[in-house]
KELUMRO-739742 format. One record per residue (C-alpha): residue number from 1; residue in three letters; z, x, y. Coordinates in steps of 0.05 Angstrom, whole numbers, plus 5000, padded with zeros to 4 digits. Last residue first. Layout:
<r><volo>NUM</volo><rodren>ALA</rodren><up>Z</up><east>X</east><north>Y</north></r>
...
//
This chain:
<r><volo>263</volo><rodren>THR</rodren><up>2528</up><east>1812</east><north>4253</north></r>
<r><volo>262</volo><rodren>GLN</rodren><up>2522</up><east>1738</east><north>4269</north></r>
<r><volo>261</volo><rodren>SER</rodren><up>2589</up><east>1733</east><north>4305</north></r>
<r><volo>260</volo><rodren>ALA</rodren><up>2567</up><east>1787</east><north>4353</north></r>
<r><volo>259</volo><rodren>ILE</rodren><up>2508</up><east>1744</east><north>4374</north></r>
<r><volo>258</volo><rodren>PHE</rodren><up>2553</up><east>1685</east><north>4389</north></r>
<r><volo>257</volo><rodren>GLY</rodren><up>2603</up><east>1728</east><north>4427</north></r>
<r><volo>256</volo><rodren>THR</rodren><up>2549</up><east>1759</east><north>4470</north></r>
<r><volo>255</volo><rodren>LEU</rodren><up>2516</up><east>1692</east><north>4485</north></r>
<r><volo>254</volo><rodren>THR</rodren><up>2583</up><east>1660</east><north>4504</north></r>
<r><volo>253</volo><rodren>ASP</rodren><up>2601</up><east>1719</east><north>4548</north></r>
<r><volo>252</volo><rodren>ALA</rodren><up>2534</up><east>1713</east><north>4584</north></r>
<r><volo>251</volo><rodren>LEU</rodren><up>2545</up><east>1638</east><north>4593</north></r>
<r><volo>250</volo><rodren>ILE</rodren><up>2614</up><east>1649</east><north>4621</north></r>
<r><volo>249</volo><rodren>HIS</rodren><up>2590</up><east>1703</east><north>4668</north></r>
<r><volo>248</volo><rodren>PRO</rodren><up>2530</up><east>1662</east><north>4690</north></r>
<r><volo>247</volo><rodren>GLN</rodren><up>2571</up><east>1600</east><north>4710</north></r>
<r><volo>246</volo><rodren>GLU</rodren><up>2533</up><east>1564</east><north>4764</north></r>
<r><volo>245</volo><rodren>VAL</rodren><up>2464</up><east>1593</east><north>4756</north></r>
<r><volo>244</volo><rodren>CYS</rodren><up>2461</up><east>1605</east><north>4681</north></r>
<r><volo>243</volo><rodren>PRO</rodren><up>2498</up><east>1539</east><north>4675</north></r>
<r><volo>242</volo><rodren>ILE</rodren><up>2436</up><east>1500</east><north>4695</north></r>
<r><volo>241</volo><rodren>HIS</rodren><up>2447</up><east>1426</east><north>4679</north></r>
<r><volo>240</volo><rodren>GLY</rodren><up>2516</up><east>1423</east><north>4711</north></r>
<r><volo>239</volo><rodren>ALA</rodren><up>2570</up><east>1475</east><north>4710</north></r>
<r><volo>238</volo><rodren>GLY</rodren><up>2644</up><east>1480</east><north>4727</north></r>
<r><volo>237</volo><rodren>LYS</rodren><up>2666</up><east>1476</east><north>4654</north></r>
<r><volo>236</volo><rodren>ILE</rodren><up>2620</up><east>1502</east><north>4600</north></r>
<r><volo>235</volo><rodren>LEU</rodren><up>2623</up><east>1462</east><north>4535</north></r>
<r><volo>234</volo><rodren>LYS</rodren><up>2605</up><east>1502</east><north>4473</north></r>
<r><volo>233</volo><rodren>PHE</rodren><up>2582</up><east>1474</east><north>4406</north></r>
<r><volo>232</volo><rodren>ASP</rodren><up>2568</up><east>1511</east><north>4341</north></r>
<r><volo>231</volo><rodren>ALA</rodren><up>2512</up><east>1491</east><north>4293</north></r>
<r><volo>230</volo><rodren>GLY</rodren><up>2525</up><east>1491</east><north>4217</north></r>
<r><volo>229</volo><rodren>PRO</rodren><up>2468</up><east>1443</east><north>4200</north></r>
<r><volo>228</volo><rodren>ILE</rodren><up>2435</up><east>1416</east><north>4264</north></r>
<r><volo>227</volo><rodren>MET</rodren><up>2449</up><east>1342</east><north>4275</north></r>
<r><volo>226</volo><rodren>ASN</rodren><up>2521</up><east>1351</east><north>4297</north></r>
<r><volo>225</volo><rodren>ALA</rodren><up>2499</up><east>1401</east><north>4349</north></r>
<r><volo>224</volo><rodren>MET</rodren><up>2446</up><east>1351</east><north>4373</north></r>
<r><volo>223</volo><rodren>GLU</rodren><up>2499</up><east>1297</east><north>4381</north></r>
<r><volo>222</volo><rodren>LEU</rodren><up>2541</up><east>1347</east><north>4419</north></r>
<r><volo>221</volo><rodren>VAL</rodren><up>2482</up><east>1358</east><north>4466</north></r>
<r><volo>220</volo><rodren>LEU</rodren><up>2476</up><east>1283</east><north>4479</north></r>
<r><volo>219</volo><rodren>GLU</rodren><up>2552</up><east>1276</east><north>4490</north></r>
<r><volo>218</volo><rodren>PRO</rodren><up>2551</up><east>1335</east><north>4538</north></r>
<r><volo>217</volo><rodren>PRO</rodren><up>2499</up><east>1304</east><north>4585</north></r>
<r><volo>216</volo><rodren>THR</rodren><up>2425</up><east>1324</east><north>4583</north></r>
<r><volo>215</volo><rodren>SER</rodren><up>2403</up><east>1310</east><north>4655</north></r>
<r><volo>214</volo><rodren>GLY</rodren><up>2468</up><east>1299</east><north>4692</north></r>
<r><volo>213</volo><rodren>ASP</rodren><up>2503</up><east>1361</east><north>4666</north></r>
<r><volo>212</volo><rodren>GLU</rodren><up>2575</up><east>1359</east><north>4692</north></r>
<r><volo>211</volo><rodren>GLU</rodren><up>2609</up><east>1395</east><north>4633</north></r>
<r><volo>210</volo><rodren>GLY</rodren><up>2551</up><east>1444</east><north>4627</north></r>
<r><volo>209</volo><rodren>VAL</rodren><up>2522</up><east>1448</east><north>4557</north></r>
<r><volo>208</volo><rodren>VAL</rodren><up>2515</up><east>1498</east><north>4501</north></r>
<r><volo>207</volo><rodren>CYS</rodren><up>2490</up><east>1487</east><north>4430</north></r>
<r><volo>206</volo><rodren>ILE</rodren><up>2499</up><east>1548</east><north>4386</north></r>
<r><volo>205</volo><rodren>VAL</rodren><up>2452</up><east>1559</east><north>4327</north></r>
<r><volo>204</volo><rodren>PRO</rodren><up>2451</up><east>1605</east><north>4267</north></r>
<r><volo>203</volo><rodren>LEU</rodren><up>2386</up><east>1590</east><north>4230</north></r>
<r><volo>202</volo><rodren>ASP</rodren><up>2362</up><east>1538</east><north>4180</north></r>
<r><volo>201</volo><rodren>ILE</rodren><up>2336</up><east>1484</east><north>4226</north></r>
<r><volo>200</volo><rodren>LYS</rodren><up>2318</up><east>1423</east><north>4184</north></r>
<r><volo>199</volo><rodren>ALA</rodren><up>2358</up><east>1371</east><north>4222</north></r>
<r><volo>198</volo><rodren>ALA</rodren><up>2327</up><east>1396</east><north>4287</north></r>
<r><volo>197</volo><rodren>ASP</rodren><up>2257</up><east>1386</east><north>4260</north></r>
<r><volo>196</volo><rodren>GLU</rodren><up>2270</up><east>1312</east><north>4246</north></r>
<r><volo>195</volo><rodren>ARG</rodren><up>2299</up><east>1303</east><north>4315</north></r>
<r><volo>194</volo><rodren>LEU</rodren><up>2242</up><east>1340</east><north>4348</north></r>
<r><volo>193</volo><rodren>ASP</rodren><up>2212</up><east>1284</east><north>4389</north></r>
<r><volo>192</volo><rodren>THR</rodren><up>2162</up><east>1306</east><north>4441</north></r>
<r><volo>191</volo><rodren>ASP</rodren><up>2114</up><east>1260</east><north>4479</north></r>
<r><volo>190</volo><rodren>ARG</rodren><up>2154</up><east>1252</east><north>4543</north></r>
<r><volo>189</volo><rodren>ILE</rodren><up>2170</up><east>1327</east><north>4542</north></r>
<r><volo>188</volo><rodren>ALA</rodren><up>2096</up><east>1344</east><north>4540</north></r>
<r><volo>187</volo><rodren>ALA</rodren><up>2081</up><east>1293</east><north>4596</north></r>
<r><volo>186</volo><rodren>ALA</rodren><up>2135</up><east>1325</east><north>4639</north></r>
<r><volo>185</volo><rodren>THR</rodren><up>2104</up><east>1393</east><north>4625</north></r>
<r><volo>184</volo><rodren>GLY</rodren><up>2035</up><east>1372</east><north>4650</north></r>
<r><volo>183</volo><rodren>LEU</rodren><up>2062</up><east>1334</east><north>4710</north></r>
<r><volo>182</volo><rodren>TYR</rodren><up>2105</up><east>1393</east><north>4732</north></r>
<r><volo>181</volo><rodren>GLY</rodren><up>2049</up><east>1443</east><north>4724</north></r>
<r><volo>180</volo><rodren>GLU</rodren><up>1999</up><east>1396</east><north>4757</north></r>
<r><volo>179</volo><rodren>ILE</rodren><up>2046</up><east>1389</east><north>4817</north></r>
<r><volo>178</volo><rodren>PRO</rodren><up>2053</up><east>1465</east><north>4824</north></r>
<r><volo>177</volo><rodren>VAL</rodren><up>2127</up><east>1483</east><north>4830</north></r>
<r><volo>176</volo><rodren>ARG</rodren><up>2141</up><east>1499</east><north>4902</north></r>
<r><volo>175</volo><rodren>LEU</rodren><up>2189</up><east>1440</east><north>4914</north></r>
<r><volo>174</volo><rodren>PHE</rodren><up>2234</up><east>1461</east><north>4856</north></r>
<r><volo>173</volo><rodren>MET</rodren><up>2240</up><east>1533</east><north>4878</north></r>
<r><volo>172</volo><rodren>ASN</rodren><up>2253</up><east>1510</east><north>4949</north></r>
<r><volo>171</volo><rodren>SER</rodren><up>2309</up><east>1464</east><north>4924</north></r>
<r><volo>170</volo><rodren>TYR</rodren><up>2336</up><east>1524</east><north>4886</north></r>
<r><volo>169</volo><rodren>GLY</rodren><up>2340</up><east>1563</east><north>4951</north></r>
<r><volo>168</volo><rodren>ASP</rodren><up>2371</up><east>1506</east><north>4991</north></r>
<r><volo>167</volo><rodren>LEU</rodren><up>2424</up><east>1498</east><north>4937</north></r>
<r><volo>166</volo><rodren>GLU</rodren><up>2438</up><east>1572</east><north>4942</north></r>
<r><volo>165</volo><rodren>ALA</rodren><up>2448</up><east>1565</east><north>5017</north></r>
<r><volo>164</volo><rodren>THR</rodren><up>2492</up><east>1504</east><north>5007</north></r>
<r><volo>163</volo><rodren>HIS</rodren><up>2539</up><east>1536</east><north>4957</north></r>
<r><volo>162</volo><rodren>HIS</rodren><up>2606</up><east>1504</east><north>4973</north></r>
<r><volo>161</volo><rodren>THR</rodren><up>2594</up><east>1429</east><north>4975</north></r>
<r><volo>160</volo><rodren>HIS</rodren><up>2532</up><east>1421</east><north>4931</north></r>
<r><volo>159</volo><rodren>PHE</rodren><up>2560</up><east>1472</east><north>4881</north></r>
<r><volo>158</volo><rodren>ASN</rodren><up>2627</up><east>1435</east><north>4879</north></r>
<r><volo>157</volo><rodren>ARG</rodren><up>2591</up><east>1370</east><north>4865</north></r>
<r><volo>156</volo><rodren>THR</rodren><up>2559</up><east>1402</east><north>4805</north></r>
<r><volo>155</volo><rodren>PHE</rodren><up>2486</up><east>1421</east><north>4800</north></r>
<r><volo>154</volo><rodren>TRP</rodren><up>2425</up><east>1399</east><north>4760</north></r>
<r><volo>153</volo><rodren>ARG</rodren><up>2432</up><east>1323</east><north>4761</north></r>
<r><volo>152</volo><rodren>GLU</rodren><up>2445</up><east>1319</east><north>4836</north></r>
<r><volo>151</volo><rodren>MET</rodren><up>2390</up><east>1370</east><north>4850</north></r>
<r><volo>150</volo><rodren>ASN</rodren><up>2343</up><east>1328</east><north>4809</north></r>
<r><volo>149</volo><rodren>ALA</rodren><up>2359</up><east>1263</east><north>4846</north></r>
<r><volo>148</volo><rodren>LYS</rodren><up>2349</up><east>1295</east><north>4914</north></r>
<r><volo>147</volo><rodren>LEU</rodren><up>2284</up><east>1331</east><north>4897</north></r>
<r><volo>146</volo><rodren>LEU</rodren><up>2246</up><east>1277</east><north>4859</north></r>
<r><volo>145</volo><rodren>GLY</rodren><up>2201</up><east>1250</east><north>4914</north></r>
<r><volo>144</volo><rodren>ALA</rodren><up>2196</up><east>1320</east><north>4945</north></r>
<r><volo>143</volo><rodren>MET</rodren><up>2156</up><east>1342</east><north>4885</north></r>
<r><volo>142</volo><rodren>GLY</rodren><up>2096</up><east>1302</east><north>4909</north></r>
<r><volo>141</volo><rodren>GLU</rodren><up>2103</up><east>1231</east><north>4936</north></r>
<r><volo>140</volo><rodren>ARG</rodren><up>2054</up><east>1187</east><north>4899</north></r>
<r><volo>139</volo><rodren>ARG</rodren><up>2035</up><east>1231</east><north>4839</north></r>
<r><volo>138</volo><rodren>VAL</rodren><up>2106</up><east>1258</east><north>4837</north></r>
<r><volo>137</volo><rodren>THR</rodren><up>2135</up><east>1187</east><north>4834</north></r>
<r><volo>136</volo><rodren>GLU</rodren><up>2084</up><east>1167</east><north>4780</north></r>
<r><volo>135</volo><rodren>ILE</rodren><up>2106</up><east>1225</east><north>4736</north></r>
<r><volo>134</volo><rodren>ARG</rodren><up>2179</up><east>1209</east><north>4747</north></r>
<r><volo>133</volo><rodren>GLU</rodren><up>2168</up><east>1136</east><north>4727</north></r>
<r><volo>132</volo><rodren>GLU</rodren><up>2127</up><east>1156</east><north>4666</north></r>
<r><volo>131</volo><rodren>TRP</rodren><up>2183</up><east>1204</east><north>4645</north></r>
<r><volo>130</volo><rodren>MET</rodren><up>2234</up><east>1148</east><north>4647</north></r>
<r><volo>129</volo><rodren>PRO</rodren><up>2187</up><east>1099</east><north>4611</north></r>
<r><volo>128</volo><rodren>PRO</rodren><up>2175</up><east>1151</east><north>4556</north></r>
<r><volo>127</volo><rodren>THR</rodren><up>2250</up><east>1161</east><north>4544</north></r>
<r><volo>126</volo><rodren>GLY</rodren><up>2296</up><east>1219</east><north>4559</north></r>
<r><volo>125</volo><rodren>ILE</rodren><up>2300</up><east>1285</east><north>4523</north></r>
<r><volo>124</volo><rodren>LYS</rodren><up>2290</up><east>1282</east><north>4447</north></r>
<r><volo>123</volo><rodren>PRO</rodren><up>2311</up><east>1344</east><north>4408</north></r>
<r><volo>122</volo><rodren>ALA</rodren><up>2364</up><east>1357</east><north>4461</north></r>
<r><volo>121</volo><rodren>THR</rodren><up>2376</up><east>1406</east><north>4517</north></r>
<r><volo>120</volo><rodren>ASP</rodren><up>2430</up><east>1435</east><north>4561</north></r>
<r><volo>119</volo><rodren>CYS</rodren><up>2426</up><east>1504</east><north>4529</north></r>
<r><volo>118</volo><rodren>LEU</rodren><up>2402</up><east>1516</east><north>4458</north></r>
<r><volo>117</volo><rodren>ILE</rodren><up>2418</up><east>1586</east><north>4436</north></r>
<r><volo>116</volo><rodren>LEU</rodren><up>2378</up><east>1598</east><north>4372</north></r>
<r><volo>115</volo><rodren>ALA</rodren><up>2382</up><east>1652</east><north>4319</north></r>
<r><volo>114</volo><rodren>SER</rodren><up>2337</up><east>1701</east><north>4281</north></r>
<r><volo>113</volo><rodren>ALA</rodren><up>2272</up><east>1676</east><north>4312</north></r>
<r><volo>112</volo><rodren>LEU</rodren><up>2202</up><east>1706</east><north>4308</north></r>
<r><volo>111</volo><rodren>ASP</rodren><up>2195</up><east>1705</east><north>4232</north></r>
<r><volo>110</volo><rodren>PRO</rodren><up>2209</up><east>1629</east><north>4232</north></r>
<r><volo>109</volo><rodren>ARG</rodren><up>2141</up><east>1618</east><north>4266</north></r>
<r><volo>108</volo><rodren>LEU</rodren><up>2125</up><east>1543</east><north>4268</north></r>
<r><volo>107</volo><rodren>ARG</rodren><up>2196</up><east>1517</east><north>4257</north></r>
<r><volo>106</volo><rodren>SER</rodren><up>2232</up><east>1568</east><north>4301</north></r>
<r><volo>105</volo><rodren>LEU</rodren><up>2179</up><east>1558</east><north>4354</north></r>
<r><volo>104</volo><rodren>ARG</rodren><up>2193</up><east>1483</east><north>4355</north></r>
<r><volo>103</volo><rodren>MET</rodren><up>2267</up><east>1493</east><north>4367</north></r>
<r><volo>102</volo><rodren>ALA</rodren><up>2257</up><east>1546</east><north>4421</north></r>
<r><volo>101</volo><rodren>ILE</rodren><up>2204</up><east>1504</east><north>4458</north></r>
<r><volo>100</volo><rodren>LEU</rodren><up>2250</up><east>1444</east><north>4457</north></r>
<r><volo>99</volo><rodren>GLY</rodren><up>2306</up><east>1488</east><north>4483</north></r>
<r><volo>98</volo><rodren>GLY</rodren><up>2261</up><east>1513</east><north>4539</north></r>
<r><volo>97</volo><rodren>VAL</rodren><up>2250</up><east>1440</east><north>4558</north></r>
<r><volo>96</volo><rodren>SER</rodren><up>2325</up><east>1441</east><north>4574</north></r>
<r><volo>95</volo><rodren>LEU</rodren><up>2346</up><east>1515</east><north>4573</north></r>
<r><volo>94</volo><rodren>GLY</rodren><up>2322</up><east>1559</east><north>4516</north></r>
<r><volo>93</volo><rodren>CYS</rodren><up>2354</up><east>1621</east><north>4487</north></r>
<r><volo>92</volo><rodren>ILE</rodren><up>2316</up><east>1651</east><north>4428</north></r>
<r><volo>91</volo><rodren>VAL</rodren><up>2352</up><east>1708</east><north>4392</north></r>
<r><volo>90</volo><rodren>ALA</rodren><up>2295</up><east>1751</east><north>4367</north></r>
<r><volo>89</volo><rodren>ASN</rodren><up>2274</up><east>1766</east><north>4296</north></r>
<r><volo>88</volo><rodren>SER</rodren><up>2206</up><east>1788</east><north>4323</north></r>
<r><volo>87</volo><rodren>ILE</rodren><up>2179</up><east>1822</east><north>4385</north></r>
<r><volo>86</volo><rodren>GLU</rodren><up>2113</up><east>1860</east><north>4380</north></r>
<r><volo>85</volo><rodren>LEU</rodren><up>2097</up><east>1852</east><north>4454</north></r>
<r><volo>84</volo><rodren>ARG</rodren><up>2031</up><east>1817</east><north>4438</north></r>
<r><volo>83</volo><rodren>ASP</rodren><up>2064</up><east>1776</east><north>4383</north></r>
<r><volo>82</volo><rodren>MET</rodren><up>2120</up><east>1755</east><north>4430</north></r>
<r><volo>81</volo><rodren>LEU</rodren><up>2069</up><east>1733</east><north>4483</north></r>
<r><volo>80</volo><rodren>ALA</rodren><up>2026</up><east>1696</east><north>4432</north></r>
<r><volo>79</volo><rodren>ILE</rodren><up>2086</up><east>1659</east><north>4404</north></r>
<r><volo>78</volo><rodren>LEU</rodren><up>2109</up><east>1643</east><north>4475</north></r>
<r><volo>77</volo><rodren>ASP</rodren><up>2041</up><east>1614</east><north>4494</north></r>
<r><volo>76</volo><rodren>ASN</rodren><up>2038</up><east>1577</east><north>4427</north></r>
<r><volo>75</volo><rodren>VAL</rodren><up>2103</up><east>1542</east><north>4443</north></r>
<r><volo>74</volo><rodren>HIS</rodren><up>2081</up><east>1520</east><north>4513</north></r>
<r><volo>73</volo><rodren>ASP</rodren><up>2016</up><east>1492</east><north>4485</north></r>
<r><volo>72</volo><rodren>ASP</rodren><up>2055</up><east>1464</east><north>4426</north></r>
<r><volo>71</volo><rodren>MET</rodren><up>2092</up><east>1419</east><north>4475</north></r>
<r><volo>70</volo><rodren>GLN</rodren><up>2027</up><east>1385</east><north>4493</north></r>
<r><volo>69</volo><rodren>TYR</rodren><up>2002</up><east>1396</east><north>4562</north></r>
<r><volo>68</volo><rodren>PRO</rodren><up>1972</up><east>1354</east><north>4618</north></r>
<r><volo>67</volo><rodren>SER</rodren><up>1944</up><east>1398</east><north>4647</north></r>
<r><volo>66</volo><rodren>GLN</rodren><up>1894</up><east>1453</east><north>4629</north></r>
<r><volo>65</volo><rodren>GLY</rodren><up>1919</up><east>1520</east><north>4653</north></r>
<r><volo>64</volo><rodren>ILE</rodren><up>1971</up><east>1525</east><north>4709</north></r>
<r><volo>63</volo><rodren>ASP</rodren><up>1971</up><east>1601</east><north>4711</north></r>
<r><volo>62</volo><rodren>SER</rodren><up>2037</up><east>1639</east><north>4713</north></r>
<r><volo>61</volo><rodren>LEU</rodren><up>2070</up><east>1660</east><north>4779</north></r>
<r><volo>60</volo><rodren>GLY</rodren><up>2126</up><east>1609</east><north>4775</north></r>
<r><volo>59</volo><rodren>HIS</rodren><up>2109</up><east>1548</east><north>4733</north></r>
<r><volo>58</volo><rodren>GLY</rodren><up>2047</up><east>1514</east><north>4706</north></r>
<r><volo>57</volo><rodren>ARG</rodren><up>2047</up><east>1557</east><north>4644</north></r>
<r><volo>56</volo><rodren>LYS</rodren><up>2118</up><east>1578</east><north>4628</north></r>
<r><volo>55</volo><rodren>ASP</rodren><up>2145</up><east>1635</east><north>4670</north></r>
<r><volo>54</volo><rodren>TYR</rodren><up>2173</up><east>1691</east><north>4627</north></r>
<r><volo>53</volo><rodren>THR</rodren><up>2236</up><east>1724</east><north>4600</north></r>
<r><volo>52</volo><rodren>LEU</rodren><up>2246</up><east>1780</east><north>4551</north></r>
<r><volo>51</volo><rodren>MET</rodren><up>2309</up><east>1820</east><north>4537</north></r>
<r><volo>50</volo><rodren>PRO</rodren><up>2331</up><east>1883</east><north>4500</north></r>
<r><volo>49</volo><rodren>PHE</rodren><up>2406</up><east>1878</east><north>4492</north></r>
<r><volo>48</volo><rodren>LYS</rodren><up>2469</up><east>1912</east><north>4517</north></r>
<r><volo>47</volo><rodren>GLY</rodren><up>2441</up><east>1954</east><north>4574</north></r>
<r><volo>46</volo><rodren>ALA</rodren><up>2432</up><east>1893</east><north>4618</north></r>
<r><volo>45</volo><rodren>LEU</rodren><up>2473</up><east>1834</east><north>4592</north></r>
<r><volo>44</volo><rodren>GLN</rodren><up>2511</up><east>1816</east><north>4656</north></r>
<r><volo>43</volo><rodren>VAL</rodren><up>2449</up><east>1827</east><north>4700</north></r>
<r><volo>42</volo><rodren>ILE</rodren><up>2409</up><east>1783</east><north>4652</north></r>
<r><volo>41</volo><rodren>VAL</rodren><up>2459</up><east>1727</east><north>4662</north></r>
<r><volo>40</volo><rodren>ASP</rodren><up>2453</up><east>1733</east><north>4738</north></r>
<r><volo>39</volo><rodren>ARG</rodren><up>2377</up><east>1733</east><north>4736</north></r>
<r><volo>38</volo><rodren>TRP</rodren><up>2366</up><east>1676</east><north>4688</north></r>
<r><volo>37</volo><rodren>ILE</rodren><up>2345</up><east>1625</east><north>4741</north></r>
<r><volo>36</volo><rodren>ARG</rodren><up>2293</up><east>1676</east><north>4764</north></r>
<r><volo>35</volo><rodren>PHE</rodren><up>2251</up><east>1656</east><north>4703</north></r>
<r><volo>34</volo><rodren>ASP</rodren><up>2219</up><east>1598</east><north>4740</north></r>
<r><volo>33</volo><rodren>THR</rodren><up>2243</up><east>1527</east><north>4753</north></r>
<r><volo>32</volo><rodren>ALA</rodren><up>2210</up><east>1459</east><north>4752</north></r>
<r><volo>31</volo><rodren>LEU</rodren><up>2225</up><east>1445</east><north>4678</north></r>
<r><volo>30</volo><rodren>SER</rodren><up>2274</up><east>1493</east><north>4647</north></r>
<r><volo>29</volo><rodren>ASN</rodren><up>2270</up><east>1568</east><north>4632</north></r>
<r><volo>28</volo><rodren>ILE</rodren><up>2260</up><east>1604</east><north>4566</north></r>
<r><volo>27</volo><rodren>PHE</rodren><up>2300</up><east>1668</east><north>4554</north></r>
<r><volo>26</volo><rodren>VAL</rodren><up>2284</up><east>1714</east><north>4496</north></r>
<r><volo>25</volo><rodren>ILE</rodren><up>2342</up><east>1758</east><north>4473</north></r>
<r><volo>24</volo><rodren>THR</rodren><up>2320</up><east>1819</east><north>4433</north></r>
<r><volo>23</volo><rodren>PRO</rodren><up>2366</up><east>1839</east><north>4377</north></r>
<r><volo>22</volo><rodren>ALA</rodren><up>2407</up><east>1903</east><north>4383</north></r>
<r><volo>21</volo><rodren>ASP</rodren><up>2393</up><east>1966</east><north>4342</north></r>
<r><volo>20</volo><rodren>GLU</rodren><up>2341</up><east>1992</east><north>4391</north></r>
<r><volo>19</volo><rodren>PRO</rodren><up>2389</up><east>1988</east><north>4449</north></r>
<r><volo>18</volo><rodren>GLY</rodren><up>2357</up><east>1956</east><north>4511</north></r>
<r><volo>17</volo><rodren>SER</rodren><up>2292</up><east>1950</east><north>4549</north></r>
<r><volo>16</volo><rodren>ILE</rodren><up>2276</up><east>1893</east><north>4596</north></r>
<r><volo>15</volo><rodren>GLN</rodren><up>2211</up><east>1854</east><north>4591</north></r>
<r><volo>14</volo><rodren>GLN</rodren><up>2193</up><east>1809</east><north>4649</north></r>
<r><volo>13</volo><rodren>TYR</rodren><up>2137</up><east>1757</east><north>4645</north></r>
<r><volo>12</volo><rodren>HIS</rodren><up>2082</up><east>1725</east><north>4686</north></r>
<r><volo>11</volo><rodren>LEU</rodren><up>2032</up><east>1691</east><north>4642</north></r>
<r><volo>10</volo><rodren>THR</rodren><up>1956</up><east>1688</east><north>4652</north></r>
<r><volo>9</volo><rodren>VAL</rodren><up>1927</up><east>1630</east><north>4612</north></r>
<r><volo>8</volo><rodren>ASN</rodren><up>1864</up><east>1632</east><north>4568</north></r>
<r><volo>7</volo><rodren>ASN</rodren><up>1908</up><east>1630</east><north>4506</north></r>
<r><volo>6</volo><rodren>LEU</rodren><up>1938</up><east>1696</east><north>4529</north></r>
<r><volo>5</volo><rodren>THR</rodren><up>1928</up><east>1734</east><north>4594</north></r>
<r><volo>4</volo><rodren>VAL</rodren><up>1984</up><east>1784</east><north>4610</north></r>
<r><volo>3</volo><rodren>PHE</rodren><up>2025</up><east>1797</east><north>4672</north></r>
<r><volo>2</volo><rodren>GLN</rodren><up>2084</up><east>1843</east><north>4688</north></r>
<r><volo>1</volo><rodren>MET</rodren><up>2113</up><east>1853</east><north>4757</north></r>
//
C-alpha cells in the first residue's frame, strides 16, 4: 500500500505504471466509497495507461482531517498528490463528487489535466435542503440511516436481484465510511456550484452516465454535457450511479475510445 502526508492529511493512493507515451488516468471515487470501486476498470486498462487512484480525505484508509470540508480541500489534496508524484497533463476521471473535483482541478491547475471524463456527476448535485436532510439523518442514525436509499440509487434492479453478495460488500463499504468523512464531504457538495466553471471548460470532455442512475440521472448529466463546449455524452445501459462496478468493460472501452480520439 502507498501513503503520503500532504496538507496535514495522510492519503492512501495507488500508482500503477504504464507506457511512457500514454497519458496517466487519474480516478476519483464517489461519496461514501473508496478507490476499490475502480478495480475492474483498472484491470481492463492495466498495461495500456499509467494510472493513479486514491482515497479522498475522510474515506477509505486516508485521514479524516478537519471536517466539514470545502470542495477545494479535496481539490487541493489531489493537486498536492499529483505534484508530489510529478503527474501532469493527465486524463482526470471523476465519479459523482469526483467529477466536481475534476472540474474544479481543471480550472485551478489546467497544467494537470489534458482531458476530463465526468462520470455520473453534475456541476451542481442536489439542493442544500436535500443535503441538510441527509446530514441530519447521519447525525441521528449513523450511515445505516442512508443505506437502503443509497443502494437503490447506486445500483440497478438487476444488480439487487442477481448480485446479492456484491451488494452486501458495497453496503459494508458504505457503512464503514467515517461519519465525519461523510458529513464533511456532503457539506462540500452542498456548498458547491460549478455551473459557471463548467461553461468555461476548454478541454476534451466526455460525460458518462448509467441509464438507471438514481443520484445524477441521465437528463442531468446530458444537461451538463450541453453546458460544456464540445463535450461528448455516453449513456451506459445496465448501470446505475456506479458504472465502474456494474459495467466495467463498457466503461473501460469508453475511456479507451475517448482517449484514442484525442491523439
